[in-house]
LOMAR-455031 format. One record per residue (C-alpha): x negated, y negated, z negated; residue in one letter. Coordinates in steps of 0.2 Angstrom, whole numbers, padded with zeros to 4 digits, always signed. Layout:
<recs>
XYZa;...
</recs>
This chain:
<recs>
+0088+0008+0108m;+0101+0024+0100p;+0090+0033+0085v;+0093+0053+0083i;+0098+0054+0066n;+0100+0070+0055a;+0119+0077+0053h;+0115+0086+0037i;+0102+0085+0023t;+0088+0098+0025g;+0069+0102+0030t;+0063+0097+0045v;+0056+0113+0053w;+0053+0111+0072k;+0052+0091+0080i;+0055+0099+0097e;+0052+0083+0109v;+0034+0071+0110k;+0031+0053+0112l;+0037+0048+0127g;+0045+0064+0134d;+0057+0057+0146v;+0077+0068+0138i;+0093+0070+0144e;+0109+0070+0132p;+0109+0089+0123g;+0094+0090+0123t;+0087+0099+0105v;+0076+0085+0097v;+0072+0092+0082a;+0079+0109+0070i;+0083+0106+0054l;+0083+0118+0041e;+0097+0119+0026s;+0103+0135+0015m;+0092+0146+0024k;+0102+0141+0040m;+0093+0131+0058e;+0103+0118+0065m;+0097+0111+0080p;+0098+0093+0082v;+0103+0086+0099e;+0103+0069+0109s;+0119+0061+0112e;+0109+0048+0124e;+0096+0049+0139g;+0080+0042+0137g;+0064+0040+0133t;+0058+0046+0115v;+0048+0033+0109t;+0048+0035+0088v;+0046+0053+0081i;+0052+0043+0063h;+0050+0060+0052v;+0037+0075+0053s;+0038+0095+0052e;+0040+0100+0037g;+0048+0082+0030q;+0064+0084+0019a;+0079+0073+0026v;+0094+0068+0020n;+0109+0065+0028e;+0109+0051+0041d;+0089+0050+0041a;+0084+0043+0057p;+0075+0057+0066l;+0070+0052+0084v;+0073+0035+0092t;+0075+0035+0112v;+0073+0018+0124g;
</recs>
């Protein structure tokens, strides 16, 4: 199952998907805040959101898993 990872270190500002959502490549799954800038994280794969690994307000490191798509 593809995992969508954080591309920067920051804080999860907003989660844009819910469990069970069907997404397509390019769908924004989360928005990270880093150095007062908001950075969208897009899916490279399509599928159904099966796991959300983070919560809003949580600090994450680069490459941390955010969402799993099945």
